[in-house]
MDTraj code that builds the backbone (N, CA, C; nanometers):
import mdtraj as md
import numpy as np

residues = "UNK UNK UNK UNK UNK UNK UNK UNK UNK UNK UNK UNK UNK UNK UNK UNK UNK UNK UNK UNK UNK UNK UNK UNK UNK UNK UNK UNK UNK UNK UNK UNK UNK UNK UNK UNK UNK UNK UNK UNK UNK UNK UNK UNK UNK UNK UNK UNK UNK UNK UNK UNK UNK UNK UNK UNK UNK UNK UNK UNK UNK UNK UNK UNK UNK UNK UNK UNK UNK UNK UNK UNK UNK UNK UNK UNK UNK UNK UNK UNK UNK UNK UNK UNK UNK UNK UNK UNK UNK UNK UNK UNK UNK UNK UNK UNK UNK UNK UNK UNK UNK UNK UNK UNK UNK UNK UNK UNK UNK UNK UNK UNK UNK UNK UNK UNK UNK UNK UNK UNK UNK UNK UNK UNK UNK UNK UNK UNK UNK UNK UNK UNK UNK UNK UNK UNK UNK UNK UNK UNK UNK UNK UNK UNK UNK UNK UNK UNK UNK UNK UNK UNK UNK UNK UNK UNK UNK UNK UNK UNK UNK UNK UNK UNK".split()
xyz = np.array([
    [12.5213, 8.5814, 8.6475],
    [12.4866, 8.5360, 8.5741],
    [12.6282, 8.5146, 8.5058],
    [12.6589, 8.3651, 8.4443],
    [12.7637, 8.2826, 8.3978],
    [12.7470, 8.1675, 8.3550],
    [12.8490, 8.1659, 8.2138],
    [12.8467, 8.0376, 8.0961],
    [12.9199, 8.0034, 8.0861],
    [12.9469, 7.8291, 8.0797],
    [13.0275, 7.7844, 8.0966],
    [13.0782, 7.6776, 7.9298],
    [13.1599, 7.6216, 7.9175],
    [13.1777, 7.5520, 7.8077],
    [13.1023, 7.4915, 7.6911],
    [12.9763, 7.4803, 7.7764],
    [12.8666, 7.4295, 7.6851],
    [12.7565, 7.5046, 7.6852],
    [12.7724, 7.6193, 7.7063],
    [12.6623, 7.7280, 7.6770],
    [12.5545, 7.6932, 7.7850],
    [12.5838, 7.6276, 7.8828],
    [12.4888, 7.6455, 7.9918],
    [12.4974, 7.7567, 8.0493],
    [12.4388, 7.8199, 8.1203],
    [12.4167, 7.9332, 8.1867],
    [12.3194, 7.9207, 8.3336],
    [12.4072, 7.9478, 8.4078],
    [12.4096, 7.9464, 8.5644],
    [12.3831, 8.0901, 8.6770],
    [12.2311, 8.0743, 8.6840],
    [12.1900, 8.2107, 8.7624],
    [12.1836, 8.1500, 8.8887],
    [12.2062, 8.2934, 8.9932],
    [12.1313, 8.2326, 9.1121],
    [12.0041, 8.3252, 9.1197],
    [11.8868, 8.2315, 9.1551],
    [11.7658, 8.2796, 9.1868],
    [11.6981, 8.2963, 9.3168],
    [11.6383, 8.4504, 9.2764],
    [11.6013, 8.4625, 9.4274],
    [11.4554, 8.3689, 9.4705],
    [11.4541, 8.3581, 9.5868],
    [11.3426, 8.2347, 9.6317],
    [11.3272, 8.2701, 9.7849],
    [11.1545, 8.3070, 9.7835],
    [11.1423, 8.3229, 9.9418],
    [11.0716, 8.1609, 10.0048],
    [11.1422, 8.1412, 10.0887],
    [11.1761, 8.0452, 10.1403],
    [11.1115, 8.0260, 10.2796],
    [10.9231, 8.0042, 10.2888],
    [10.7913, 7.9951, 10.3715],
    [10.8356, 7.9655, 10.5239],
    [10.9419, 7.8292, 10.4864],
    [10.9487, 7.7591, 10.6726],
    [11.0830, 7.7980, 10.7104],
    [11.1572, 7.8990, 10.6106],
    [11.2514, 8.0196, 10.7000],
    [11.2553, 8.1563, 10.7172],
    [11.1317, 8.1612, 10.6402],
    [11.0714, 8.2785, 10.6464],
    [11.1949, 8.4172, 10.6259],
    [11.2835, 8.3275, 10.5313],
    [11.3908, 8.4110, 10.4361],
    [11.3888, 8.3811, 10.3201],
    [11.4942, 8.4727, 10.2468],
    [11.4975, 8.4779, 10.0733],
    [11.5826, 8.4729, 10.1012],
    [11.6399, 8.3430, 10.0052],
    [11.7555, 8.2483, 9.9510],
    [11.8731, 8.2703, 9.8215],
    [11.9511, 8.2714, 9.8230],
    [11.9368, 8.2481, 9.6242],
    [11.9865, 8.1355, 9.6855],
    [11.9420, 8.0435, 9.5010],
    [11.9664, 7.8885, 9.5304],
    [12.0033, 7.8979, 9.3286],
    [12.1014, 7.8225, 9.3147],
    [12.1770, 7.8103, 9.1445],
    [12.0986, 7.7082, 9.0869],
    [12.0802, 7.7677, 8.9160],
    [12.0035, 7.6754, 8.7949],
    [12.0637, 7.7506, 8.7395],
    [12.0292, 7.6019, 8.6714],
    [12.1264, 7.6513, 8.4659],
    [12.0358, 7.6360, 8.4020],
    [12.0632, 7.6857, 8.3023],
    [11.9692, 7.7370, 8.2340],
    [12.0400, 7.6743, 8.0481],
    [11.9506, 7.5510, 8.0183],
    [11.9941, 7.4791, 7.9420],
    [11.9188, 7.3890, 7.8401],
    [11.9575, 7.3545, 7.7046],
    [11.8540, 7.2878, 7.6299],
    [11.7648, 7.1833, 7.7069],
    [11.5819, 7.2223, 7.7556],
    [11.5328, 7.1522, 7.7356],
    [11.5495, 7.0219, 7.7215],
    [11.4579, 6.8882, 7.8423],
    [11.4543, 6.8117, 7.7708],
    [11.3476, 6.7667, 7.6722],
    [11.2511, 6.8898, 7.6619],
    [11.1595, 6.8093, 7.5689],
    [11.2329, 6.8946, 7.4505],
    [11.2045, 6.7756, 7.3164],
    [11.2640, 6.8138, 7.2008],
    [11.1884, 6.9514, 7.1155],
    [11.2722, 7.0212, 7.0730],
    [11.2301, 7.1676, 7.0166],
    [11.1671, 7.2663, 7.0695],
    [11.1705, 7.2408, 7.2069],
    [11.0754, 7.3203, 7.3020],
    [11.1843, 7.4696, 7.3377],
    [11.3152, 7.4283, 7.3060],
    [11.4100, 7.5764, 7.2961],
    [11.5229, 7.5085, 7.4747],
    [11.5335, 7.6196, 7.5188],
    [11.5754, 7.6393, 7.6614],
    [11.4668, 7.5995, 7.8031],
    [11.5217, 7.5384, 7.8773],
    [11.4794, 7.4455, 8.0368],
    [11.5591, 7.5059, 8.1181],
    [11.5052, 7.4715, 8.2658],
    [11.5827, 7.5984, 8.3842],
    [11.5594, 7.4375, 8.4074],
    [11.7342, 7.4065, 8.4817],
    [11.7435, 7.3013, 8.5845],
    [11.7772, 7.3009, 8.7684],
    [11.7733, 7.2505, 8.8344],
    [11.7713, 7.2781, 8.9803],
    [11.9491, 7.1992, 8.9813],
    [12.0353, 7.3401, 9.0336],
    [12.1730, 7.3097, 9.0606],
    [12.1316, 7.2813, 9.2040],
    [12.1001, 7.3759, 9.2458],
    [12.0673, 7.3362, 9.4322],
    [11.9483, 7.3048, 9.4840],
    [11.9258, 7.2111, 9.5797],
    [11.8090, 7.1871, 9.6415],
    [11.6839, 7.2675, 9.5985],
    [11.5857, 7.2496, 9.5568],
    [11.5097, 7.3170, 9.6024],
    [11.3810, 7.3283, 9.7229],
    [11.3427, 7.3353, 9.8193],
    [11.2520, 7.2989, 9.8941],
    [11.1438, 7.3389, 9.8718],
    [11.0266, 7.2789, 9.9443],
    [10.8545, 7.2224, 9.8577],
    [10.7990, 7.3619, 9.9398],
    [10.7391, 7.4292, 9.8540],
    [10.7026, 7.5669, 9.9196],
    [10.7846, 7.7194, 9.8912],
    [10.8912, 7.6784, 9.7900],
    [11.0230, 7.7819, 9.7622],
    [10.9463, 7.8561, 9.6458],
    [10.9387, 7.9812, 9.6932],
    [10.8106, 8.0704, 9.6133],
    [10.9613, 8.1763, 9.4928],
    [10.9335, 8.2054, 9.3688],
    [11.0424, 8.2664, 9.2683],
    [10.9625, 8.3048, 9.2215],
    [11.0010, 8.4814, 9.1935],
    [10.8807, 8.5988, 9.1196],
    [10.9138, 8.5632, 8.9684],
    [10.7560, 8.5433, 8.8762],
    [10.7917, 8.5634, 8.7822],
    [10.7900, 8.7120, 8.7336],
    [10.8718, 8.7213, 8.6566],
    [10.9072, 8.8939, 8.5955],
    [10.8778, 8.9449, 8.4684],
    [10.8615, 9.0554, 8.4540],
    [10.8273, 9.1075, 8.2889],
    [10.7806, 9.2290, 8.3229],
    [10.7501, 9.2696, 8.2092],
    [10.6363, 9.3900, 8.1615],
    [10.5111, 9.3684, 8.1701],
    [10.4334, 9.4705, 8.2232],
    [10.2719, 9.4854, 8.2517],
    [10.2569, 9.5262, 8.1095],
    [10.1577, 9.4655, 8.0236],
    [10.1138, 9.4709, 7.8887],
    [9.9683, 9.4522, 7.9213],
    [9.8725, 9.5100, 7.8300],
    [9.7656, 9.5371, 7.7889],
    [9.7185, 9.3853, 7.7516],
    [9.5731, 9.3052, 7.7701],
    [9.5531, 9.1886, 7.7503],
    [9.5650, 9.1614, 7.5532],
    [9.6048, 9.3031, 7.4549],
    [9.5617, 9.2455, 7.3466],
    [9.7227, 9.2657, 7.3086],
    [9.8498, 9.3312, 7.4069],
    [9.9527, 9.3633, 7.3685],
    [10.1003, 9.2610, 7.3995],
    [10.1034, 9.2019, 7.4972],
    [10.1439, 9.0767, 7.5435],
    [10.1619, 8.9552, 7.4758],
    [10.2775, 8.8999, 7.5163],
    [10.3525, 8.7790, 7.3820],
    [10.2453, 8.7356, 7.4819],
    [10.1857, 8.5847, 7.4416],
    [10.1109, 8.4513, 7.4248],
    [10.1966, 8.3782, 7.5015],
    [10.3407, 8.3511, 7.4132],
    [10.4357, 8.2646, 7.4901],
    [10.5096, 8.3085, 7.5573],
    [10.5324, 8.3985, 7.5708],
    [10.6089, 8.4579, 7.7611],
    [10.5406, 8.5448, 7.8322],
    [10.3538, 8.5276, 7.8672],
    [10.2998, 8.5576, 7.9402],
    [10.2368, 8.4886, 8.0591],
    [10.1901, 8.5590, 8.1699],
    [10.1204, 8.5086, 8.2237],
    [9.9623, 8.6026, 8.3041],
    [9.9133, 8.6205, 8.3047],
    [9.7787, 8.6516, 8.3028],
    [9.7379, 8.6935, 8.4439],
    [9.6799, 8.8510, 8.4989],
    [9.6737, 8.8897, 8.6086],
    [9.5050, 8.9026, 8.6606],
    [9.4696, 8.8280, 8.7225],
    [9.3170, 8.8466, 8.7300],
    [9.2818, 8.9592, 8.8443],
    [9.1493, 9.0249, 8.8054],
    [9.1061, 9.0628, 8.9631],
    [9.1598, 8.9651, 9.0576],
    [9.1715, 9.0751, 9.2293],
    [9.2182, 8.9795, 9.2813],
    [9.1052, 9.1087, 9.4105],
    [9.1269, 9.0356, 9.5601],
    [9.0654, 9.0685, 9.6498],
    [9.2071, 9.1260, 9.7405],
    [9.1697, 9.2850, 9.7451],
    [9.2680, 9.3512, 9.8115],
    [9.2467, 9.3540, 9.9389],
    [9.2348, 9.2670, 10.0177],
    [9.2824, 9.2129, 10.1670],
    [9.3970, 9.1399, 10.1250],
    [9.2917, 8.9951, 10.0597],
    [9.4152, 8.8732, 10.0926],
    [9.4844, 8.8280, 9.9859],
    [9.4280, 8.9343, 9.8485],
    [9.5572, 8.9338, 9.7233],
    [9.5200, 8.8237, 9.6286],
    [9.4525, 8.7111, 9.6630],
    [9.3903, 8.6494, 9.5913],
    [9.2938, 8.6846, 9.4761],
    [9.3198, 8.6070, 9.4254],
    [9.2419, 8.6011, 9.2811],
    [9.0842, 8.5792, 9.3220],
    [9.0379, 8.6491, 9.2599],
    [8.8491, 8.5835, 9.3275],
    [8.8063, 8.6352, 9.1806],
    [8.8019, 8.6558, 9.0630],
    [8.7153, 8.6479, 8.9591],
    [8.7819, 8.5781, 8.8183],
    [8.7617, 8.5691, 8.7316],
    [8.7661, 8.5170, 8.5941],
    [8.8656, 8.6694, 8.5137],
    [8.8112, 8.7259, 8.5817],
    [8.7925, 8.8541, 8.5129],
    [8.9883, 8.9220, 8.4852],
    [9.0131, 8.9421, 8.3828],
    [9.1407, 8.9087, 8.3187],
    [9.1855, 9.0954, 8.3229],
    [9.2724, 9.0999, 8.4061],
    [9.3017, 9.2417, 8.4200],
    [9.4228, 9.3155, 8.3589],
    [9.4848, 9.2198, 8.2796],
    [9.6825, 9.2299, 8.2397],
    [9.7215, 9.1288, 8.2320],
    [9.8629, 9.1753, 8.1422],
    [9.9632, 9.0675, 8.1089],
    [10.0923, 9.0328, 8.1853],
    [10.1717, 9.0248, 8.2382],
    [10.3126, 8.9708, 8.2647],
    [10.3720, 8.9403, 8.1752],
    [10.4349, 9.0020, 8.0652],
    [10.4773, 8.9898, 7.9715],
    [10.6709, 8.9911, 7.9410],
    [10.7288, 8.8987, 7.9933],
    [10.8569, 8.8226, 8.0684],
    [10.9710, 8.7757, 7.9020],
    [10.8269, 8.8145, 7.7683],
    [10.9161, 8.8091, 7.6078],
    [11.0771, 8.8473, 7.5514],
    [11.1384, 8.9705, 7.6717],
    [11.2343, 9.0570, 7.6748],
    [11.3301, 8.9913, 7.7694],
    [11.4363, 8.9413, 7.7629],
    [11.5081, 8.8734, 7.8191],
    [11.6096, 8.9866, 7.9262],
    [11.6005, 9.1398, 7.8752],
    [11.6699, 9.2282, 7.9268],
    [11.5778, 9.2644, 8.1028],
    [11.4491, 9.2457, 8.0741],
    [11.3726, 9.2249, 8.1704],
    [11.3104, 9.1415, 8.2724],
    [11.3134, 9.0298, 8.2145],
    [11.2826, 8.8964, 8.2518],
    [11.4151, 8.8038, 8.3555],
    [11.3153, 8.6853, 8.4041],
    [11.4404, 8.6308, 8.4698],
    [11.4590, 8.4972, 8.4272],
    [11.4827, 8.4200, 8.4917],
    [11.4866, 8.2473, 8.4913],
    [11.3493, 8.1924, 8.4532],
    [11.2368, 8.2344, 8.4875],
    [11.1523, 8.2096, 8.5073],
    [11.0617, 8.1732, 8.3792],
    [11.1405, 8.2450, 8.2664],
    [11.0531, 8.2877, 8.1509],
    [11.1510, 8.1634, 8.0546],
    [11.2198, 8.0574, 8.1260],
    [11.2863, 7.9643, 8.0606],
    [11.1989, 7.8152, 8.1278],
    [11.1314, 7.8315, 8.1993],
    [11.0699, 7.7066, 8.2120],
    [10.9131, 7.6627, 8.1764],
    [10.9583, 7.5540, 8.1431],
    [10.8299, 7.4418, 8.0342],
    [10.7353, 7.3927, 8.1098],
    [10.6452, 7.3249, 7.9955],
    [10.5257, 7.2893, 8.0617],
    [10.5188, 7.1295, 8.0745],
    [10.5178, 7.0909, 8.1765],
    [10.5226, 6.9267, 8.2075],
    [10.4105, 6.8894, 8.1272],
    [10.3787, 6.7770, 8.0807],
    [10.3090, 6.6713, 8.0179],
    [10.1536, 6.6545, 8.1029],
    [10.2242, 6.6437, 8.1493],
    [10.1390, 6.6181, 8.2851],
    [10.1022, 6.5970, 8.3852],
    [10.0123, 6.6438, 8.5065],
    [10.0624, 6.7317, 8.6424],
    [10.1525, 6.6662, 8.7095],
    [10.1222, 6.5565, 8.6779],
    [10.2543, 6.4373, 8.7869],
    [10.4385, 6.5163, 8.7560],
    [10.4111, 6.5625, 8.6359],
    [10.5562, 6.6033, 8.6202],
    [10.5814, 6.7814, 8.6574],
    [10.4850, 6.8420, 8.6915],
    [10.4617, 6.9725, 8.7467],
    [10.5483, 6.9935, 8.8825],
    [10.6753, 7.0382, 8.8921],
    [10.6745, 7.0142, 9.0147],
    [10.7001, 7.2424, 9.0668],
    [10.6389, 7.2513, 8.9758],
    [10.6261, 7.4192, 9.0702],
    [10.4523, 7.4719, 8.9800],
    [10.4223, 7.5397, 9.0501],
    [10.2573, 7.5775, 9.0176],
    [10.2673, 7.7658, 9.0307],
    [10.2029, 7.7967, 8.9405],
    [10.1680, 7.9544, 8.9153],
    [10.1001, 7.9774, 9.0484],
    [10.1200, 8.1201, 9.1066],
    [10.0269, 8.1428, 9.2272],
    [10.0659, 8.3231, 9.2257],
    [9.8876, 8.3803, 9.1742],
    [9.8826, 8.4975, 9.1847],
    [9.8675, 8.5383, 9.3590],
    [9.9881, 8.6860, 9.3381],
    [9.9132, 8.7112, 9.4977],
    [9.9022, 8.8570, 9.4563],
    [9.8096, 8.8935, 9.5100],
    [9.7920, 9.1073, 9.4253],
    [9.7995, 9.0847, 9.2741],
    [9.9180, 9.1623, 9.2585],
    [9.9168, 9.1848, 9.0993],
    [10.0785, 9.0886, 9.0974],
    [10.1028, 9.0331, 9.1593],
    [10.2438, 8.9043, 9.1159],
    [10.2072, 8.7750, 9.0769],
    [10.2704, 8.7648, 9.0636],
    [10.3093, 8.5824, 9.0231],
    [10.4312, 8.5294, 9.0543],
    [10.4069, 8.4073, 9.0741],
    [10.4987, 8.3534, 9.1728],
    [10.5187, 8.1970, 9.0939],
    [10.6298, 8.1596, 9.1127],
    [10.6332, 8.0225, 9.1101],
    [10.6265, 7.9395, 9.2151],
    [10.5758, 7.8478, 9.2649],
    [10.6063, 7.7725, 9.4008],
    [10.6488, 7.6682, 9.3860],
    [10.7259, 7.6079, 9.4567],
    [10.7770, 7.4337, 9.4521],
    [10.6505, 7.3937, 9.5001],
    [10.6076, 7.2747, 9.4324],
    [10.5063, 7.2060, 9.4901],
    [10.5616, 7.0621, 9.6178],
    [10.6981, 7.0490, 9.6203],
    [10.7377, 6.9501, 9.6434],
    [10.9028, 6.9491, 9.6763],
    [10.9765, 6.9061, 9.7550],
    [11.1570, 6.9541, 9.7145],
    [11.1580, 6.8735, 9.5542],
    [11.2622, 7.0141, 9.5501],
    [11.3277, 6.9819, 9.3973],
    [11.4443, 6.9315, 9.4055],
    [11.4701, 6.8352, 9.3412],
    [11.6605, 6.7921, 9.3601],
    [11.7622, 6.8515, 9.2635],
    [11.8964, 6.8773, 9.2693],
    [11.9363, 6.9251, 9.1983],
    [11.9204, 6.8130, 9.0611],
    [11.9862, 6.8705, 8.9415],
    [11.9198, 6.8392, 8.8159],
    [11.8548, 6.8104, 8.7801],
    [11.7530, 6.8445, 8.8295],
    [11.5777, 6.7927, 8.8585],
    [11.5526, 6.9461, 8.7109],
    [11.4906, 6.8970, 8.5906],
    [11.4232, 7.0393, 8.5006],
    [11.2750, 7.1146, 8.5797],
    [11.2286, 7.2293, 8.5654],
    [11.1391, 7.2651, 8.6636],
    [11.0409, 7.2503, 8.5312],
    [10.9233, 7.2066, 8.5612],
    [10.7781, 7.2504, 8.4755],
    [10.6906, 7.2815, 8.5543],
    [10.5732, 7.3315, 8.4601],
    [10.4791, 7.4215, 8.5476],
    [10.3812, 7.3865, 8.4969],
    [10.2563, 7.3865, 8.4957],
    [10.1661, 7.4031, 8.4362],
    [10.0809, 7.4863, 8.3661],
    [10.1017, 7.5642, 8.2497],
    [10.0721, 7.6839, 8.1554],
    [9.8843, 7.7001, 8.0950],
    [9.7846, 7.5814, 8.1763],
    [9.7130, 7.5847, 8.1727],
    [9.6278, 7.4729, 8.0887],
    [9.5197, 7.5284, 8.0775],
    [9.4389, 7.3918, 7.9810],
    [9.3966, 7.4359, 7.8611],
    [9.4464, 7.6240, 7.8386],
    [9.4550, 7.6478, 7.6535],
    [9.6102, 7.5612, 7.5701],
    [9.6708, 7.6025, 7.6714],
    [9.8325, 7.5299, 7.6270],
    [9.8430, 7.3707, 7.6102],
    [9.7840, 7.3153, 7.7284],
    [9.7798, 7.1493, 7.7393],
    [9.6930, 7.1098, 7.6406],
    [9.5958, 7.1961, 7.5449],
    [9.4615, 7.1560, 7.4616],
    [9.5508, 7.1810, 7.3080],
    [9.6178, 7.2699, 7.2922],
    [9.7002, 7.2903, 7.2102],
    [9.8267, 7.1270, 7.1732],
    [9.8962, 7.1244, 7.3131],
    [9.9604, 7.0031, 7.3461],
    [9.9316, 6.8469, 7.2379],
    [9.8320, 6.8619, 7.3273],
    [9.7672, 6.7190, 7.2501],
    [9.7510, 6.7202, 7.0955],
    [9.6887, 6.8430, 7.0349],
    [9.7209, 6.8552, 6.8722],
    [9.8315, 6.8643, 6.7773],
    [9.9300, 6.8853, 6.8488],
    [10.0712, 6.9248, 6.8247],
    [10.0867, 6.7448, 6.7757],
    [10.1990, 6.7451, 6.6645],
    [10.2490, 6.6202, 6.6183],
    [10.3681, 6.5858, 6.7664],
    [10.4040, 6.4671, 6.7834],
    [10.5300, 6.4502, 6.8873],
    [10.6021, 6.4540, 6.8319],
    [10.6318, 6.3972, 6.6881],
    [10.8152, 6.3985, 6.6163],
    [10.7882, 6.6053, 6.5974],
    [10.7306, 6.7119, 6.5768],
    [10.8320, 6.8128, 6.6418],
    [10.7769, 6.8749, 6.8287],
    [10.7384, 6.8157, 6.8516],
    [10.7422, 6.8451, 7.0150],
    [10.6861, 6.7338, 7.1211],
    [10.7922, 6.6590, 7.1695],
    [10.8145, 6.5411, 7.2026],
    [10.8738, 6.5331, 7.3811],
    [10.8188, 6.5094, 7.4727],
    [10.8525, 6.4989, 7.5613],
    [10.9197, 6.3808, 7.6267],
    [11.0420, 6.4114, 7.6602],
    [11.1508, 6.2906, 7.7120],
    [11.1693, 6.2144, 7.8485],
])
top = md.Topology()
chain = top.add_chain()
for i, resn in enumerate(residues, 1):
    res = top.add_residue(resn, chain, resSeq=i)
    for name in ("N", "CA", "C"):
        top.add_atom(name, md.element.get_by_symbol(name[0]), res)
traj = md.Trajectory(xyz[None], top)
């Protein structure tokens, strides 16, 4: 991790690239989000190819103890395929602690589906951010946090949380 004079943080993020059948480190920049009042966001420095998969890293916590702002729910899954099979919630992966998480904690939710260039994919007990298309250098990374979060966004005052 390196930081420049304008307080941008640059990280080398580990992605699995399915077309190449190997892992590669791609450079990302963590900087203020283009969403007003949303805190930090993540921007591609290197091109991220379609299908690239980065792991969401955090601490396994019970459903009542996870931080709702920095967590993803892990659902019951098929032990052969690894795909989630029910809506039964098992636990949360909580990335609120910077010391035990990674760049994925800074990816914000896009306003609408077309803006989201990543999607969450659960495989067994792991969650990945998978690129929906090639992501160009300079683009902010966006993911859909889910219907509950989107409904809260619709109720927010646009002056307090605005997508630029």
